[in-house]
N, CA and C atoms of all chains as a GROMACS GRO file, in nm:
protein
  591
    1MET      N    1  30.049  -1.804   9.790
    1MET     CA    2  29.968  -1.731   9.717
    1MET      C    3  29.886  -1.834   9.650
    2PHE      N    4  30.038  -1.893   9.599
    2PHE     CA    5  29.910  -1.985   9.477
    2PHE      C    6  29.881  -2.089   9.548
    3GLY      N    7  29.949  -2.141   9.644
    3GLY     CA    8  29.916  -2.294   9.707
    3GLY      C    9  29.820  -2.298   9.660
    4GLY      N   10  29.674  -2.268   9.704
    4GLY     CA   11  29.594  -2.277   9.696
    4GLY      C   12  29.522  -2.370   9.541
    5ILE      N   13  29.557  -2.293   9.427
    5ILE     CA   14  29.541  -2.296   9.294
    5ILE      C   15  29.617  -2.476   9.293
    6LEU      N   16  29.696  -2.490   9.309
    6LEU     CA   17  29.764  -2.666   9.289
    6LEU      C   18  29.698  -2.706   9.354
    7GLY      N   19  29.635  -2.671   9.515
    7GLY     CA   20  29.598  -2.857   9.532
    7GLY      C   21  29.470  -2.808   9.534
    8GLY      N   22  29.368  -2.788   9.412
    8GLY     CA   23  29.251  -2.766   9.348
    8GLY      C   24  29.224  -2.966   9.280
    9GLY      N   25  29.153  -2.998   9.262
    9GLY     CA   26  29.162  -3.117   9.270
    9GLY      C   27  29.052  -3.158   9.085
   10SER      N   28  29.034  -3.078   9.008
   10SER     CA   29  28.995  -3.111   8.914
   10SER      C   30  29.078  -3.132   8.787
   11GLN      N   31  29.044  -3.186   8.747
   11GLN     CA   32  29.139  -3.312   8.564
   11GLN      C   33  29.121  -3.144   8.443
   12LYS      N   34  29.235  -3.181   8.386
   12LYS     CA   35  29.194  -3.082   8.246
   12LYS      C   36  29.260  -3.196   8.165
   13THR      N   37  29.137  -3.149   8.112
   13THR     CA   38  29.122  -3.241   7.983
   13THR      C   39  29.061  -3.145   7.842
   14GLY      N   40  29.064  -3.209   7.650
   14GLY     CA   41  29.088  -3.107   7.599
   14GLY      C   42  29.216  -3.064   7.549
   15PRO      N   43  29.154  -2.942   7.434
   15PRO     CA   44  29.346  -2.859   7.402
   15PRO      C   45  29.394  -2.836   7.536
   16ALA      N   46  29.600  -2.808   7.520
   16ALA     CA   47  29.630  -2.832   7.666
   16ALA      C   48  29.644  -2.740   7.686
   17GLY      N   49  29.575  -2.680   7.836
   17GLY     CA   50  29.634  -2.540   7.881
   17GLY      C   51  29.583  -2.483   7.814
   18PRO      N   52  29.496  -2.375   7.795
   18PRO     CA   53  29.473  -2.200   7.857
   18PRO      C   54  29.314  -2.191   7.906
   19GLY      N   55  29.284  -2.285   7.915
   19GLY     CA   56  29.163  -2.267   7.950
   19GLY      C   57  29.088  -2.304   8.155
   20GLY      N   58  29.221  -2.402   8.179
   20GLY     CA   59  29.253  -2.476   8.334
   20GLY      C   60  29.338  -2.314   8.370
   21MET      N   61  29.326  -2.285   8.436
   21MET     CA   62  29.449  -2.261   8.538
   21MET      C   63  29.444  -2.418   8.698
   22GLY      N   64  29.348  -2.452   8.724
   22GLY     CA   65  29.300  -2.484   8.821
   22GLY      C   66  29.343  -2.622   8.831
   23GLY      N   67  29.368  -2.690   8.767
   23GLY     CA   68  29.389  -2.833   8.786
   23GLY      C   69  29.492  -2.946   8.758
   24GLY      N   70  29.511  -3.062   8.736
   24GLY     CA   71  29.631  -3.154   8.698
   24GLY      C   72  29.715  -3.245   8.885
   25MET      N   73  29.662  -3.189   8.923
   25MET     CA   74  29.685  -3.263   9.057
   25MET      C   75  29.668  -3.320   9.111
   26GLY      N   76  29.483  -3.374   9.110
   26GLY     CA   77  29.384  -3.424   9.192
   26GLY      C   78  29.380  -3.596   9.126
   27GLN      N   79  29.527  -3.651   9.072
   27GLN     CA   80  29.578  -3.745   9.058
   27GLN      C   81  29.691  -3.868   9.096
   28PRO      N   82  29.615  -3.956   9.198
   28PRO     CA   83  29.689  -4.051   9.240
   28PRO      C   84  29.783  -4.131   9.279
   29GLN      N   85  29.762  -4.168   9.122
   29GLN     CA   86  29.836  -4.257   9.088
   29GLN      C   87  29.927  -4.206   8.996
   30MET      N   88  29.889  -4.062   8.967
   30MET     CA   89  29.993  -4.023   8.893
   30MET      C   90  30.180  -4.008   8.858
   31ASP      N   91  30.315  -4.134   8.864
   31ASP     CA   92  30.378  -4.121   8.864
   31ASP      C   93  30.464  -3.964   8.947
   32PRO      N   94  30.457  -3.984   9.111
   32PRO     CA   95  30.526  -3.878   9.130
   32PRO      C   96  30.659  -3.714   9.070
   33ASN      N   97  30.725  -3.808   8.981
   33ASN     CA   98  30.845  -3.689   8.908
   33ASN      C   99  30.711  -3.695   8.777
   34ALA      N  100  30.639  -3.697   8.689
   34ALA     CA  101  30.601  -3.669   8.613
   34ALA      C  102  30.473  -3.598   8.700
   35GLN      N  103  30.449  -3.604   8.850
   35GLN     CA  104  30.346  -3.447   8.912
   35GLN      C  105  30.395  -3.404   8.933
   36LEU      N  106  30.464  -3.388   8.995
   36LEU     CA  107  30.564  -3.269   9.027
   36LEU      C  108  30.664  -3.179   8.891
   37ALA      N  109  30.691  -3.233   8.790
   37ALA     CA  110  30.743  -3.159   8.678
   37ALA      C  111  30.546  -3.078   8.608
   38ALA      N  112  30.464  -3.160   8.628
   38ALA     CA  113  30.330  -3.072   8.587
   38ALA      C  114  30.262  -2.986   8.731
   39ALA      N  115  30.307  -2.968   8.812
   39ALA     CA  116  30.263  -2.846   8.882
   39ALA      C  117  30.368  -2.751   8.862
   40GLU      N  118  30.496  -2.811   8.860
   40GLU     CA  119  30.598  -2.674   8.855
   40GLU      C  120  30.554  -2.591   8.767
   41GLN      N  121  30.546  -2.730   8.597
   41GLN     CA  122  30.424  -2.572   8.553
   41GLN      C  123  30.307  -2.517   8.536
   42GLU      N  124  30.237  -2.616   8.597
   42GLU     CA  125  30.115  -2.539   8.645
   42GLU      C  126  30.171  -2.436   8.721
   43MET      N  127  30.271  -2.417   8.808
   43MET     CA  128  30.305  -2.312   8.893
   43MET      C  129  30.404  -2.175   8.831
   44GLU      N  130  30.412  -2.212   8.696
   44GLU     CA  131  30.470  -2.140   8.643
   44GLU      C  132  30.411  -2.074   8.505
   45MET      N  133  30.316  -2.132   8.520
   45MET     CA  134  30.176  -2.075   8.392
   45MET      C  135  30.119  -1.938   8.521
   46VAL      N  136  30.129  -2.016   8.636
   46VAL     CA  137  29.960  -1.890   8.711
   46VAL      C  138  30.086  -1.727   8.764
   47THR      N  139  30.254  -1.784   8.765
   47THR     CA  140  30.387  -1.675   8.832
   47THR      C  141  30.347  -1.604   8.686
   48ASP      N  142  30.355  -1.675   8.540
   48ASP     CA  143  30.383  -1.544   8.441
   48ASP      C  144  30.251  -1.436   8.411
   49MET      N  145  30.134  -1.562   8.458
   49MET     CA  146  29.966  -1.504   8.437
   49MET      C  147  29.964  -1.388   8.563
   50PHE      N  148  30.043  -1.376   8.643
   50PHE     CA  149  29.973  -1.276   8.787
   50PHE      C  150  30.111  -1.184   8.738
   51ALA      N  151  30.222  -1.155   8.683
   51ALA     CA  152  30.365  -1.103   8.629
   51ALA      C  153  30.288  -0.955   8.538
   52ARG      N  154  30.249  -1.034   8.415
   52ARG     CA  155  30.161  -0.973   8.320
   52ARG      C  156  30.008  -0.904   8.341
   53LEU      N  157  29.943  -0.946   8.440
   53LEU     CA  158  29.889  -0.886   8.472
   53LEU      C  159  29.905  -0.726   8.590
   54GLY      N  160  30.048  -0.810   8.610
   54GLY     CA  161  30.118  -0.681   8.680
   54GLY      C  162  30.096  -0.602   8.618
   55ASP      N  163  30.155  -0.600   8.512
   55ASP     CA  164  30.207  -0.543   8.446
   55ASP      C  165  30.121  -0.503   8.337
   56LEU      N  166  30.046  -0.562   8.325
   56LEU     CA  167  29.917  -0.428   8.160
   56LEU      C  168  29.804  -0.403   8.263
   57CYS      N  169  29.828  -0.426   8.415
   57CYS     CA  170  29.697  -0.312   8.496
   57CYS      C  171  29.743  -0.192   8.555
   58TYR      N  172  29.924  -0.144   8.542
   58TYR     CA  173  30.001  -0.102   8.638
   58TYR      C  174  29.984   0.031   8.542
   59ARG      N  175  30.016  -0.020   8.397
   59ARG     CA  176  30.019   0.050   8.238
   59ARG      C  177  29.846   0.119   8.249
   60LYS      N  178  29.734   0.019   8.253
   60LYS     CA  179  29.609   0.022   8.220
   60LYS      C  180  29.532   0.202   8.346
   61CYS      N  181  29.654   0.094   8.451
   61CYS     CA  182  29.499   0.212   8.558
   61CYS      C  183  29.595   0.265   8.655
   62LEU      N  184  29.717   0.350   8.674
   62LEU     CA  185  29.815   0.367   8.780
   62LEU      C  186  29.811   0.429   8.647
   63ILE      N  187  29.738   0.554   8.629
   63ILE     CA  188  29.794   0.681   8.495
   63ILE      C  189  29.908   0.758   8.591
   64GLN      N  190  29.766   0.863   8.742
   64GLN     CA  191  29.861   0.925   8.760
   64GLN      C  192  30.017   0.888   8.940
   65ARG      N  193  30.127   0.906   8.838
   65ARG     CA  194  30.238   0.842   8.969
   65ARG      C  195  30.269   0.902   9.004
   66TYR      N  196  30.298   0.967   9.100
   66TYR     CA  197  30.268   0.916   9.231
   66TYR      C  198  30.202   1.024   9.318
   67SER      N  199  30.058   1.072   9.279
   67SER     CA  200  29.974   1.131   9.360
   67SER      C  201  29.977   1.092   9.508
   68ASP      N  202  30.022   1.017   9.533
   68ASP     CA  203  29.956   0.948   9.666
   68ASP      C  204  30.034   0.855   9.710
   69GLU      N  205  30.066   0.677   9.804
   69GLU     CA  206  30.043   0.579   9.830
   69GLU      C  207  29.916   0.498   9.856
   70GLU      N  208  29.916   0.571   9.875
   70GLU     CA  209  29.727   0.456   9.859
   70GLU      C  210  29.681   0.473   9.763
   71LEU      N  211  29.593   0.356   9.672
   71LEU     CA  212  29.565   0.332   9.570
   71LEU      C  213  29.483   0.406   9.525
   72THR      N  214  29.417   0.541   9.494
   72THR     CA  215  29.241   0.581   9.484
   72THR      C  216  29.141   0.458   9.421
   73LYS      N  217  29.030   0.570   9.500
   73LYS     CA  218  28.957   0.464   9.426
   73LYS      C  219  28.891   0.400   9.322
   74ALA      N  220  28.950   0.505   9.236
   74ALA     CA  221  28.973   0.509   9.094
   74ALA      C  222  29.035   0.346   9.028
   75GLU      N  223  29.132   0.369   9.111
   75GLU     CA  224  29.305   0.289   9.014
   75GLU      C  225  29.239   0.171   9.054
   76SER      N  226  29.182   0.166   9.253
   76SER     CA  227  29.106   0.026   9.243
   76SER      C  228  28.981  -0.044   9.201
   77VAL      N  229  28.862   0.013   9.145
   77VAL     CA  230  28.798   0.070   9.059
   77VAL      C  231  28.837  -0.105   8.955
   78CYS      N  232  28.979   0.060   8.835
   78CYS     CA  233  29.011  -0.015   8.780
   78CYS      C  234  29.056  -0.145   8.734
   79THR      N  235  29.197  -0.144   8.872
   79THR     CA  236  29.194  -0.284   8.894
   79THR      C  237  29.124  -0.406   8.897
   80ASP      N  238  29.004  -0.404   8.960
   80ASP     CA  239  28.937  -0.479   8.939
   80ASP      C  240  28.917  -0.564   8.809
   81ARG      N  241  28.845  -0.408   8.719
   81ARG     CA  242  28.753  -0.439   8.634
   81ARG      C  243  28.915  -0.483   8.502
   82CYS      N  244  29.046  -0.464   8.542
   82CYS     CA  245  29.147  -0.540   8.470
   82CYS      C  246  29.114  -0.669   8.466
   83VAL      N  247  29.183  -0.722   8.621
   83VAL     CA  248  29.161  -0.850   8.639
   83VAL      C  249  28.981  -0.917   8.576
   84SER      N  250  28.924  -0.939   8.593
   84SER     CA  251  28.803  -0.929   8.554
   84SER      C  252  28.826  -0.997   8.378
   85LYS      N  253  28.858  -0.820   8.363
   85LYS     CA  254  28.857  -0.843   8.173
   85LYS      C  255  28.910  -0.991   8.113
   86TYR      N  256  29.038  -0.971   8.166
   86TYR     CA  257  29.174  -1.008   8.110
   86TYR      C  258  29.123  -1.165   8.174
   87PHE      N  259  29.063  -1.168   8.204
   87PHE     CA  260  29.008  -1.332   8.242
   87PHE      C  261  28.886  -1.414   8.119
   88GLN      N  262  28.824  -1.245   8.111
   88GLN     CA  263  28.694  -1.352   8.031
   88GLN      C  264  28.807  -1.288   7.900
   89VAL      N  265  28.862  -1.228   7.869
   89VAL     CA  266  28.953  -1.231   7.749
   89VAL      C  267  29.052  -1.389   7.724
   90ASN      N  268  29.177  -1.427   7.851
   90ASN     CA  269  29.163  -1.556   7.810
   90ASN      C  270  29.061  -1.670   7.797
   91ARG      N  271  28.932  -1.696   7.831
   91ARG     CA  272  28.830  -1.773   7.819
   91ARG      C  273  28.789  -1.723   7.673
   92GLU      N  274  28.788  -1.615   7.619
   92GLU     CA  275  28.762  -1.640   7.498
   92GLU      C  276  28.872  -1.642   7.338
   93VAL      N  277  28.962  -1.603   7.435
   93VAL     CA  278  29.083  -1.657   7.317
   93VAL      C  279  29.103  -1.830   7.358
   94SER      N  280  29.086  -1.868   7.455
   94SER     CA  281  29.131  -2.077   7.476
   94SER      C  282  28.969  -2.064   7.403
   95GLU      N  283  28.875  -2.051   7.421
   95GLU     CA  284  28.771  -2.100   7.314
   95GLU      C  285  28.764  -2.071   7.166
   96LYS      N  286  28.774  -1.955   7.128
   96LYS     CA  287  28.801  -1.998   7.000
   96LYS      C  288  28.950  -2.084   6.964
   97LEU      N  289  29.066  -2.060   6.999
   97LEU     CA  290  29.133  -2.115   6.934
   97LEU      C  291  29.084  -2.361   6.938
   98ALA      N  292  29.014  -2.395   7.084
   98ALA     CA  293  28.950  -2.483   7.056
   98ALA      C  294  28.908  -2.544   6.929
   99LYS      N  295  28.795  -2.420   6.913
   99LYS     CA  296  28.686  -2.468   6.757
   99LYS      C  297  28.801  -2.422   6.704
  100LEU      N  298  28.854  -2.373   6.662
  100LEU     CA  299  28.986  -2.349   6.553
  100LEU      C  300  29.041  -2.531   6.528
  101SER      N  301  29.092  -2.577   6.611
  101SER     CA  302  29.143  -2.663   6.635
  101SER      C  303  29.049  -2.801   6.661
  102GLN      N  304  28.999  -2.769   6.669
  102GLN     CA  305  28.814  -2.867   6.603
  102GLN      C  306  28.802  -2.876   6.450
  103THR      N  307  28.811  -2.734   6.412
  103THR     CA  308  28.757  -2.758   6.271
  103THR      C  309  28.893  -2.788   6.161
  104ASN      N  310  28.997  -2.801   6.174
  104ASN     CA  311  29.108  -2.822   6.132
  104ASN      C  312  29.104  -3.023   6.103
  105MET      N  313  30.456  -4.695   9.899
  105MET     CA  314  30.589  -4.735   9.799
  105MET      C  315  30.524  -4.625   9.647
  106TYR      N  316  30.616  -4.587   9.579
  106TYR     CA  317  30.640  -4.574   9.477
  106TYR      C  318  30.736  -4.598   9.356
  107ASN      N  319  30.704  -4.654   9.304
  107ASN     CA  320  30.843  -4.751   9.202
  107ASN      C  321  30.968  -4.682   9.187
  108ASN      N  322  30.990  -4.573   9.284
  108ASN     CA  323  31.170  -4.587   9.306
  108ASN      C  324  31.224  -4.563   9.420
  109GLY      N  325  31.107  -4.603   9.505
  109GLY     CA  326  31.165  -4.662   9.676
  109GLY      C  327  31.130  -4.565   9.716
  110TYR      N  328  31.081  -4.418   9.667
  110TYR     CA  329  31.113  -4.307   9.795
  110TYR      C  330  30.933  -4.297   9.822
  111GLY      N  331  30.894  -4.304   9.936
  111GLY     CA  332  30.754  -4.263  10.013
  111GLY      C  333  30.709  -4.102   9.975
  112ALA      N  334  30.589  -4.114   9.967
  112ALA     CA  335  30.472  -4.002  10.003
  112ALA      C  336  30.536  -3.917  10.008
  113SER      N  337  30.544  -3.947  10.131
  113SER     CA  338  30.655  -3.762  10.225
  113SER      C  339  30.735  -3.746  10.158
  114TYR      N  340  30.842  -3.807  10.072
  114TYR     CA  341  31.012  -3.737  10.029
  114TYR      C  342  30.943  -3.634   9.814
  115HIS      N  343  30.851  -3.719   9.847
  115HIS     CA  344  30.783  -3.637   9.713
  115HIS      C  345  30.730  -3.492   9.737
  116GLU      N  346  30.606  -3.530   9.852
  116GLU     CA  347  30.619  -3.414   9.880
  116GLU      C  348  30.694  -3.274   9.923
  117GLN      N  349  30.819  -3.359  10.002
  117GLN     CA  350  30.929  -3.220  10.097
  117GLN      C  351  30.945  -3.193   9.963
  118ARG      N  352  30.940  -3.286   9.789
  118ARG     CA  353  30.996  -3.191   9.696
  118ARG      C  354  30.968  -3.110   9.623
  119LEU      N  355  30.839  -3.157   9.590
  119LEU     CA  356  30.720  -3.031   9.577
  119LEU      C  357  30.742  -2.908   9.659
  120GLN      N  358  30.688  -2.930   9.824
  120GLN     CA  359  30.753  -2.829   9.850
  120GLN      C  360  30.852  -2.745   9.871
  121GLN      N  361  30.989  -2.804   9.832
  121GLN     CA  362  31.082  -2.733   9.846
  121GLN      C  363  31.140  -2.641   9.654
  122MET      N  364  30.994  -2.702   9.550
  122MET     CA  365  30.960  -2.627   9.439
  122MET      C  366  30.900  -2.578   9.449
  123MET      N  367  30.814  -2.537   9.472
  123MET     CA  368  30.756  -2.450   9.490
  123MET      C  369  30.809  -2.368   9.612
  124GLU      N  370  30.919  -2.323   9.662
  124GLU     CA  371  30.958  -2.308   9.787
  124GLU      C  372  31.074  -2.211   9.711
  125GLN      N  373  31.104  -2.264   9.567
  125GLN     CA  374  31.225  -2.278   9.509
  125GLN      C  375  31.143  -2.133   9.425
  126LYS      N  376  31.053  -2.168   9.376
  126LYS     CA  377  30.990  -2.096   9.224
  126LYS      C  378  30.932  -1.961   9.300
  127GLN      N  379  30.862  -1.936   9.495
  127GLN     CA  380  30.863  -1.827   9.520
  127GLN      C  381  30.920  -1.716   9.552
  128LEU      N  382  31.032  -1.750   9.604
  128LEU     CA  383  31.193  -1.709   9.613
  128LEU      C  384  31.241  -1.592   9.428
  129ARG      N  385  31.258  -1.761   9.311
  129ARG     CA  386  31.258  -1.677   9.204
  129ARG      C  387  31.176  -1.554   9.209
  130ASP      N  388  31.016  -1.583   9.232
  130ASP     CA  389  30.935  -1.498   9.209
  130ASP      C  390  30.947  -1.323   9.251
  131PHE      N  391  30.980  -1.387   9.397
  131PHE     CA  392  30.956  -1.261   9.456
  131PHE      C  393  31.122  -1.125   9.421
  132MET      N  394  31.214  -1.220   9.387
  132MET     CA  395  31.382  -1.154   9.324
  132MET      C  396  31.324  -1.060   9.248
  133ARG      N  397  31.223  -1.158   9.143
  133ARG     CA  398  31.220  -1.082   9.015
  133ARG      C  399  31.041  -0.956   9.019
  134MET      N  400  31.010  -0.906   9.110
  134MET     CA  401  30.912  -0.912   9.112
  134MET      C  402  30.987  -0.742   9.229
  135TYR      N  403  31.079  -0.747   9.275
  135TYR     CA  404  31.126  -0.665   9.354
  135TYR      C  405  31.220  -0.600   9.268
  136SER      N  406  31.285  -0.637   9.129
  136SER     CA  407  31.371  -0.589   9.044
  136SER      C  408  31.262  -0.514   8.986
  137ASN      N  409  31.199  -0.550   8.914
  137ASN     CA  410  31.148  -0.501   8.793
  137ASN      C  411  31.088  -0.394   8.927
  138LEU      N  412  31.012  -0.395   9.007
  138LEU     CA  413  30.942  -0.268   9.083
  138LEU      C  414  31.103  -0.149   9.107
  139VAL      N  415  31.224  -0.208   9.137
  139VAL     CA  416  31.304  -0.055   9.116
  139VAL      C  417  31.327  -0.022   8.980
  140SER      N  418  31.292  -0.083   8.862
  140SER     CA  419  31.387  -0.042   8.756
  140SER      C  420  31.196   0.057   8.758
  141ARG      N  421  31.070  -0.019   8.744
  141ARG     CA  422  30.979   0.050   8.727
  141ARG      C  423  30.962   0.203   8.840
  142CYS      N  424  31.076   0.218   8.924
  142CYS     CA  425  31.066   0.366   9.046
  142CYS      C  426  31.145   0.424   8.972
  143PHE      N  427  31.241   0.385   8.945
  143PHE     CA  428  31.336   0.451   8.905
  143PHE      C  429  31.306   0.531   8.763
  144ASP      N  430  31.242   0.435   8.704
  144ASP     CA  431  31.205   0.564   8.570
  144ASP      C  432  31.097   0.604   8.620
  145ASP      N  433  30.996   0.577   8.642
  145ASP     CA  434  30.898   0.676   8.694
  145ASP      C  435  30.963   0.825   8.761
  146CYS      N  436  31.017   0.752   8.848
  146CYS     CA  437  31.073   0.918   8.961
  146CYS      C  438  31.180   0.926   8.863
  147VAL      N  439  31.300   0.926   8.872
  147VAL     CA  440  31.418   0.993   8.817
  147VAL      C  441  31.414   1.043   8.641
  148SER      N  442  31.451   1.124   8.594
  148SER     CA  443  31.429   1.182   8.566
  148SER      C  444  31.554   1.289   8.487
  149ASP      N  445  31.602   1.371   8.627
  149ASP     CA  446  31.668   1.471   8.681
  149ASP      C  447  31.833   1.410   8.726
  150PHE      N  448  31.930   1.469   8.593
  150PHE     CA  449  32.091   1.394   8.655
  150PHE      C  450  32.162   1.457   8.705
  151ASN      N  451  32.132   1.666   8.737
  151ASN     CA  452  32.224   1.770   8.748
  151ASN      C  453  32.260   1.736   8.890
  152SER      N  454  32.217   1.606   8.969
  152SER     CA  455  32.280   1.594   9.075
  152SER      C  456  32.340   1.402   9.122
  153ASN      N  457  32.349   1.387   9.135
  153ASN     CA  458  32.405   1.221   9.198
  153ASN      C  459  32.358   1.233   9.365
  154THR      N  460  32.265   1.226   9.358
  154THR     CA  461  32.115   1.257   9.466
  154THR      C  462  32.044   1.264   9.442
  155LEU      N  463  31.975   1.145   9.500
  155LEU     CA  464  31.797   1.146   9.470
  155LEU      C  465  31.765   1.267   9.619
  156SER      N  466  31.695   1.415   9.513
  156SER     CA  467  31.580   1.454   9.542
  156SER      C  468  31.529   1.454   9.662
  157ASP      N  469  31.436   1.533   9.777
  157ASP     CA  470  31.318   1.522   9.824
  157ASP      C  471  31.239   1.463   9.771
  158LYS      N  472  31.230   1.491   9.646
  158LYS     CA  473  31.123   1.464   9.537
  158LYS      C  474  31.091   1.354   9.523
  159GLU      N  475  31.251   1.300   9.447
  159GLU     CA  476  31.217   1.187   9.392
  159GLU      C  477  31.191   1.083   9.486
  160LEU      N  478  31.244   1.109   9.644
  160LEU     CA  479  31.228   1.037   9.732
  160LEU      C  480  31.092   0.999   9.794
  161THR      N  481  31.031   1.096   9.782
  161THR     CA  482  30.893   1.070   9.750
  161THR      C  483  30.852   0.968   9.723
  162CYS      N  484  30.888   1.060   9.603
  162CYS     CA  485  30.787   0.909   9.460
  162CYS      C  486  30.854   0.777   9.504
  163VAL      N  487  30.990   0.766   9.518
  163VAL     CA  488  31.017   0.667   9.500
  163VAL      C  489  30.945   0.583   9.586
  164ASN      N  490  30.898   0.637   9.748
  164ASN     CA  491  30.843   0.551   9.834
  164ASN      C  492  30.718   0.547   9.778
  165ARG      N  493  30.645   0.662   9.753
  165ARG     CA  494  30.484   0.615   9.677
  165ARG      C  495  30.468   0.475   9.608
  166CYS      N  496  30.579   0.512   9.488
  166CYS     CA  497  30.594   0.440   9.381
  166CYS      C  498  30.593   0.230   9.420
  167THR      N  499  30.634   0.197   9.563
  167THR     CA  500  30.716   0.136   9.621
  167THR      C  501  30.560   0.059   9.636
  168LEU      N  502  30.474   0.183   9.760
  168LEU     CA  503  30.387   0.127   9.827
  168LEU      C  504  30.300   0.105   9.750
  169LYS      N  505  30.210   0.181   9.643
  169LYS     CA  506  30.115   0.177   9.579
  169LYS      C  507  30.180   0.064   9.503
  170ASN      N  508  30.229   0.041   9.496
  170ASN     CA  509  30.250  -0.148   9.356
  170ASN      C  510  30.220  -0.208   9.441
  171MET      N  511  30.368  -0.244   9.542
  171MET     CA  512  30.256  -0.321   9.651
  171MET      C  513  30.119  -0.300   9.624
  172LYS      N  514  30.030  -0.212   9.701
  172LYS     CA  515  29.956  -0.256   9.711
  172LYS      C  516  29.797  -0.308   9.568
  173LEU      N  517  29.902  -0.220   9.454
  173LEU     CA  518  29.858  -0.243   9.338
  173LEU      C  519  29.845  -0.431   9.355
  174ASN      N  520  29.958  -0.522   9.364
  174ASN     CA  521  29.978  -0.641   9.317
  174ASN      C  522  29.880  -0.724   9.415
  175GLU      N  523  29.907  -0.679   9.551
  175GLU     CA  524  29.802  -0.763   9.676
  175GLU      C  525  29.654  -0.748   9.622
  176ARG      N  526  29.587  -0.626   9.517
  176ARG     CA  527  29.504  -0.634   9.483
  176ARG      C  528  29.488  -0.767   9.345
  177ILE      N  529  29.538  -0.724   9.277
  177ILE     CA  530  29.588  -0.810   9.135
  177ILE      C  531  29.528  -0.955   9.216
  178GLY      N  532  29.622  -1.028   9.311
  178GLY     CA  533  29.598  -1.102   9.390
  178GLY      C  534  29.503  -1.134   9.437
  179GLN      N  535  29.404  -1.057   9.480
  179GLN     CA  536  29.310  -1.086   9.532
  179GLN      C  537  29.207  -1.138   9.477
  180ARG      N  538  29.193  -1.042   9.335
  180ARG     CA  539  29.113  -1.074   9.184
  180ARG      C  540  29.154  -1.116   9.123
  181PHE      N  541  29.237  -1.191   9.142
  181PHE     CA  542  29.267  -1.302   9.044
  181PHE      C  543  29.275  -1.468   9.140
  182ALA      N  544  29.281  -1.418   9.282
  182ALA     CA  545  29.259  -1.622   9.342
  182ALA      C  546  29.038  -1.537   9.389
  183GLU      N  547  28.981  -1.456   9.393
  183GLU     CA  548  28.843  -1.492   9.335
  183GLU      C  549  28.834  -1.562   9.195
  184GLU      N  550  28.848  -1.427   9.042
  184GLU     CA  551  28.913  -1.539   8.905
  184GLU      C  552  28.907  -1.644   8.911
  185ASN      N  553  29.016  -1.725   8.959
  185ASN     CA  554  29.051  -1.884   8.919
  185ASN      C  555  28.961  -1.967   9.022
  186ALA      N  556  28.884  -1.917   9.163
  186ALA     CA  557  28.795  -2.046   9.235
  186ALA      C  558  28.654  -2.003   9.118
  187LYS      N  559  28.688  -1.904   9.026
  187LYS     CA  560  28.503  -1.951   8.983
  187LYS      C  561  28.511  -2.050   8.848
  188LEU      N  562  28.675  -1.951   8.798
  188LEU     CA  563  28.696  -2.031   8.673
  188LEU      C  564  28.702  -2.232   8.770
  189MET      N  565  28.742  -2.248   8.863
  189MET     CA  566  28.762  -2.442   8.833
  189MET      C  567  28.589  -2.486   8.921
  190GLU      N  568  28.534  -2.392   8.952
  190GLU     CA  569  28.346  -2.348   9.034
  190GLU      C  570  28.313  -2.421   8.764
  191ASP      N  571  28.316  -2.321   8.761
  191ASP     CA  572  28.250  -2.365   8.583
  191ASP      C  573  28.304  -2.476   8.573
  192GLN      N  574  28.430  -2.543   8.586
  192GLN     CA  575  28.495  -2.630   8.543
  192GLN      C  576  28.457  -2.754   8.532
  193ALA      N  577  28.422  -2.763   8.729
  193ALA     CA  578  28.407  -2.871   8.776
  193ALA      C  579  28.235  -2.842   8.722
  194LYS      N  580  28.133  -2.758   8.704
  194LYS     CA  581  28.039  -2.755   8.691
  194LYS      C  582  28.022  -2.827   8.578
  195LEU      N  583  28.141  -2.843   8.392
  195LEU     CA  584  28.151  -2.881   8.310
  195LEU      C  585  28.153  -3.056   8.348
  196GLY      N  586  28.197  -3.032   8.434
  196GLY     CA  587  28.276  -3.224   8.505
  196GLY      C  588  28.326  -3.222   8.377
  197ARG      N  589  28.430  -3.110   8.397
  197ARG     CA  590  28.570  -3.175   8.349
  197ARG      C  591  28.612  -3.291   8.424
   0.00000   0.00000   0.00000
């Protein structure tokens, strides 16, 4: 599922990690062991984030358990918004952290 | 040829293996979490040592519903991540 993310070619700069999920793999001159370690770390971050999203959105959106085996319309909409807002929080937090580390 | 003497395809293989191992581990973790969750949500009557029909139905729905939830999260996740990468590219990072 996440192969496409690791395949992205954008570079990560600035404060380590929090803002970018897609970078780090487009460096042909990089030592292959370091590249493997970086890919491993990125995959770890992605799967961790996905697990957290799964848990959080389950808690916040699946209120009525379990009237049906399909997601209700309300639960579906809630899930979409849950993921969207999570990413927004991720951006906000990483921007604030970046600002804080600059002023120090 | 890299400094350690191995070619590019070897390293690609290692990367592939690493990803497959992680995906397998991730699947196993998801599976055990799902079992815990459905047990927690569906089972609370210990007057019997076998699952009642009600509990079985609940577990069935729980499994399916959570799988669909994960699927939907995965779709939105991919979209959001693509947006994020696009934004980063625009900023010239």
